[in-house]
N, C-alpha and C positions, 0 to 999 in steps of 0.2 A: 821196302817193296814186298819182301817175302811175307812179312806180317800182314800187310794189307791184303795180299792175295789169299792168305789163309783165312782171314776174317771174312772175305767175300765168299769163299767156298763154304765156310761154316754157316754163314747167314743164308746162303742159297739152299743148302741142304736142309736146314731147319725149317725154312719157309716153304720149301717144296714138299715137305712131308708133315702136315699138321697132325696133331694127336688123333683127331677124328678120322684120319685116313689110314690109321694103322691096320685096318682090316683090308686085306688084299682083295677080297671079292668086291668090296665097295669101289675100290679104285679101278678095277677092271670093268665093272659095270658102267662107271662114268666114261671110261675109254670107249666102250662099245657104242654108247650113245653118240659120241663124237664121230666115230667111224661111220655110223649110219648116216649122219648128216653130211659129212664130207664126201661119202660115196655117192650120194644122191644128187648133189648140187652141181657138180662140174661136168658130167658127161654131155648134157644138152648143149653146152658151149662148144664142145669139141667133137661134134658128130662127124667132122671132116675126116677123122682118122679111120672111120669105117665107111662113110658115105660121101666122100669128097666128090667123086664123079657124079653121083646122084644129085648132090647139092647144086653143082654147077648147072645141071639140067633143069631142076625144079625151080630154082631161084632165078634162072635166066641171067647168070653172071659168068664172067670168065675168071681165069686164074688170078689175074692182076686185081680184079675187083674183090675176089675172095681174100687176097692179101690185104686189101684196104680194110676189110671188115675186121680181120684179126689184128691188124696194126692198130685200129681204133680200140679194140678190146684191150690190147696190150698197153696202149698209152693210158687208158683209164686206170688199168691196174697200177701202172707206174705212179700215177698221181695219188692213188688211193692208199698205197701200202703204208706210208709213214703215218697219215692220220688214222689208218686202221689200227696200228699199234697204240696210238694215243687213246682211241676209243676202247681198246681191249683193256687198258689200265683203269678204266673209269665206269663202264656201263655193264650191267648184268648180261652175261653171255647168252642166256636163253632168249632174251628179247632180240638181241642182234641176230642170232641164228634163226629164230622164227621169222623175222622180217626177211632175211636173206632167202630162205627156202621158198616162202610163199611168193615173194616178188619175182624170183627167178622163174618159178613155175608159171605165173601169170604172163610174164613176158614170152615164155615158150608157147603159150596158147596163141598169142599174137603172131609169133614166128611161124606157126603152123599154117597160117594163111598165105605164106609166100609173098609178103609185101614187096614193094619196090626197093631199090637199092638205098634210097634215102632213109626209108623207115627201117631197113635192116641195119643201117649204121646207128640209128638211134637205139634199136633193140640191143645191139652188141655193146654200145656205150653204157646203157643202163645195166646190162649184165656185169660189166666191169665194176660197177658200184655195188651191186647186190652180192657179188661173190668176192670182191676185193676189199672194199671199204668196211662193210659191216660184218664180214664173215671170217676172213683169212687169219688175222693175228689173234683173234679171240680163241679160235680153235687150237692153234699152235701153243698159245700161252697156257691154256688149260691143261693140255697134255703134259707140258713141261712141269706144271705145278703138281700134278697128281703122281708123277713118276719119281721114284727114288733116284739118287745120284747113280746108282749101279743099274738102273733100269731104263735109262734114257734111250739106249739103242733099241731095246725090244718094244718100248712103248711107241716110239716114233715109227718103228718098223711095222708094228701092228696097225698104227694109224694109216700108214700109206698102203700096206698090204691088205688090211681089212677093207679100206675104202675101195681098193682095187677089186676085192672079191665082190663087193656090192656092185661096182661098175661092170664087172664081168657077167654077173648074173643078169643085170639089166640089159647089157649088150646082147647076151645070148637070147633073151626073151624078145628084145627089139628086132634082132635079125630074123627070128622065127616069124614075127608078125610081118616083117617086110617081105620075106620069101612067100609066106602064105598069101599075102595080098597080090604080089606081082607074078608069082609063078603058078600058084594053085588056083586062085580065083581069077587071074587074068586082068587084075586092076592095073591102073596106070602107075608109073613110078612115083608120080606126085602123090597119089593116094597112099601108096605104101609108105612113103616118107612121112606123110601126115600122121599115120598110125604110130610111127616111131616117136615123133615129137610129142604126141599125146601121152604116150607111156611115161616119158621122162617128166613132162610137165605136171601131170597129176600125182606122180610119185613124190616130187618135191613138195607140192602143196600138202599132201597127206602127212608126210613125215614132219613138216613144219608145225602142223596143227597138233600133232602128238607131243612133240618136244616142248612146246610152249606150256603144256600142262604140267610138266615136271619141274620142280624147283631146282635151282642151282645147287650143286653139291655143297655139303657142309664145309668143305675145304675152302671154297670161295669166301664164305662168311668168316671163317676163322682167320684168314689172311687179310681181311679187309683193313685192319689197322696198319699193316705193313704197306698195303697198296695205296692207302689214302694219306700217305705222308705228304710232306711239302714238295710240290712239284715246281721245278724250274726248267722249262723246256731247253733253254740254251745251255744251262749248266749240265743237264743230263746228256745232251748231245755231245758236249765237250768231253764228258767222261767216257762216252762210248767210242768216239773217234780216236781216242788215245790208246785203244786196245788193239794191238797189231793182229792178234789172233782173229778178231772179229772181221778184219778185212780179208784175211786168208779164207775164212769160211765164206765170205761174200764172193770171193773169186771162184771158189769151188762150186757154189750154187750156180753162179753165172755160167760156168763151163758145163757143168752137169746138165743144166736146163737146156743147153744147146742140143745135147744128145737126145734128150726127151723130145724136143721139137722135131727131130728127124723122124720119130715114130709116127707123127701125124701124116706123113707123106707115104707111108708104106702101102696103103690101099691103092692109091693112084699109081704108085711105082709097080706094084704087082700086076695091076690091070694093063699097064704099059708093056709088061712082059708076057701078055697073052692070057691072063686069067679073066674069068667073068666077074661081074660085080659081086655076085653071091659068094663065089669061091674066094675072091680077095677079101671080102668081108668076113668070111669064116676064118681065114688065116689071121687077120688082124684081131678078131675076137679071141682066138686061141692065144694070141700074144697078150691080150688083156688078162687072161687067166694066169699069166706068169707073174702078175703083180702081187698076189698074196704070197706066192712062193718066194719071189725076190725080195719083197719088202719085209716080210716076217722072218724069212731065213737070213737075210742080210743083217737085220737088227739083232737076231739071236747070236749070230757069229760075231758081230761087233761087240756085244756085251761079254761074250766068252773069251775073245782074244783081244781085239782092239778095234773100236769104231773107225778110227782113221786108217789103220792098216787094211782092213777089209774094204774100205771105201777106195783106197788107192788101187787095189786089184780090180775092183768093179769098174772104175773109170778106165783103166788100161785095157781091160778086155772088151768093154763096150766100144772104145775107140777103134780097136782092131777089128771089131765086128762091122763097124761102119765102113772101114777100108774094104772089108770083104764084100759089102754091097756094091762097091765100085768094080771090083775085080771078078766076082763069081759069075755074073751073067755071061761073060765071054766064054765060060767053060760049058755053057749050054745045059747046066744041071738045075732044073727048077726046084728039085728037092733040096739041094744045097742052099739055094737062095731062101727058100721057106724056112729051113733050119736056122739060117743066119738071122732072119727077121725075129724069130721066136727067141733066139739066144740074146739078141740085143735087148729085147723086151725084158728078159730076166735080169740082165745086168743093169739096165736103166732103172728098174724098179728097186733093185738093191741100193743103187745110188740115192734115189729119192727117199728111201727108208732110213738112210744114214746121214744125209747131209744136214738135217736139222738136229740130229742127236749130237753132232760134234760141236754144236753151239755151247754145250755144257763145258767145253774146254776153255771158254773165253772169260770165265770168272766175272759174270755180269750180275749186278745186284738184282734181286727178283722184282723190285718195284719198277724197274725200267726195262724188264725183259720184253714187254710188248713193244717198246720203242726200238729195242735192238732188233727184234724180228722185223719191224717196219723198215729199218735201215738196210738190213740184209736183203729184204724182199725188193726194195726199190732198185738196187743195183743187180742183185742176183736174177731177178725176173725181167730185167731190161730187154732181153731177147724177144719178149712178147711184142715189143713195139717195132722191132726192125726185121726180125727173121721172116715174118710173113711177106714183107716187101722183097727181101732177098730171094725167097723161094718163088714168089710170083714173077719177079723179073727174070730169073734164070730159066724157069719152065716155059715162060712165054717167048723169050728171045732165043732160047736154045732148046727147041722142042725135042721131046723124046729122051733117049738115054743120056745124051750129052749134058742137058740141063741138070739132070739128077746127079750125074757124076761130079759136076762142078759143085753142086749144093752139098753132097755128102763129103766131098773133099774138104770143103770149108768146115763142116761140122767136126770131122776127124781132127783137123788142126787145132781147133778150140778144145776138143776133148783131151788132146795131148797136153795142152797148157794147164787144164784142170788137174791132170794127174801130177804135174810138177808142183802145183799149188798145194795139193794134199800132202805131198812128200815134204814140202817146206813147213807145213803146219805141224806134221808129226815131229819133225826135228825141233821145232820151237817149243812144243809142249814138253818134250823130253828134257830140254834144257831148263825150262821153268820148274818142272817137278824136281829136278836135281838141286835147285836152289831153295826149295821150300824146306822149312824146318821139319824135323822128324815128327810124325804123327799129325801133320797138318792135313 
C-alpha cells in the first residue's frame, strides 16, 4: 500500500508539471486566463445575492418560485458534474470554455426580457448545462495540472480569489448602473435590472470570443499521452470509491458549500432588517470584495502552514459567524450585523479557495482527476438541488426573522459537521504520511 501511494504521488507530481511548464510566468499566465473565464461566467446565475428582492419584483415570482428556479439549476448541476469530469479528460478545454461563455451570455440576453416562469426554468436549466457540464471540471483540472505539488493551495486560492475579484469588479459596475438607472435617471426597477443583466451577458460573450482564439497551453499537449490512456469507466470509478480521503473531501465540500449558500440570502436578510435595496446591495458587494482576500490569503496560508489546518479554522469561524447572524439582530446593532456579513464572506471564500486544494491529499492518478472532480462535485454540490427549496419553504411559511433564524441554524449545524470532517481528514493524512517510506 505504501509503495502504491508513493507511486501515485510521484506520477501525479511528474504529470502535473510538464517540462514545458517549468517557466513560472507561463503557468501563472495560464491561470489568469482561467480566472477571467471563471469570474465572468457564474455571477449572472446568482444575481439573487445582490438583487433578490428586485428579481422577485421584476420577474413576478415569489420566494418559493425562486427556490424552484435554483433547485432546477442545482439539479442540472448534479446531473452534469460526473459527465463534466468525463469530458474534461477528453475534449480540448478552450472549446468547452468558449461554448460555455457564449451560450451563458446568450441565455442571459433572453433572461433580460423577464420571461414567464416556464421559460425561466428552461433558461436556468440550460445555464446548468453551460456552466456545469461543459465548464466546471475542465477548469479545475487544468488548474491542478499547471500547479506544482507545493502550489496547490495558492493556485486554487488564486482561482477562487481571482474570479472573486473579477466578480466584485463586475458587481460594483453593475450596482453603479442599477443605481444610476433607478435613483439618478428615475427609471423603473425593471429597466435597472435589465442593464445589470446586459452587462454580465455581453461580458461573457466577449471573453469567450477572446479565449477561443488562444491555443490550449503546451502542458495540455505534453500530457496528452497520459490522458489518452485506456479508459474503463467502471474500473476507474472503483479505484476512486476505494479512496477514503476522497469521501472526506467530498463531505467537506458538501458542508462548506452550505455556508456559501447562506451568503446568497444576505441581501434579502439585510433589507428585512431595515436597509434599502441599494444599501443592502452595497454591503453584499463589499462582501464580494472579500473573495480575493479570502481566497488568495487562505491559499497562501495553506501552502505556508497546512491546507487542511487553515481550512479547519475557516470552517469553524464561518460557522460561528452564521450563529452570530441569528443572535446579533437582537442586540440592535446594525454595524455588528454588517461586520458579521463581511466576516462570513471572508471565511467562506477562504474555504472555497482551499477545499479543492486538499484534493491533492487523495493520491489520485492524473488520468482520472477529472472523474474524481466529477464525483466530489456530484455530492459536494448536492445542496444546489435542495437548499433553495429549504430556503424558500422557511421564508414563505415563517416570514421575517424567524424563517431566517431557522435557515441559518440549519446552515450552522452543517458547518459544524464540515469542521469535524476536516479534522478527520487531517488525522488520516498524518497517519498515511507516517506509513510512507522515507523520501516518498
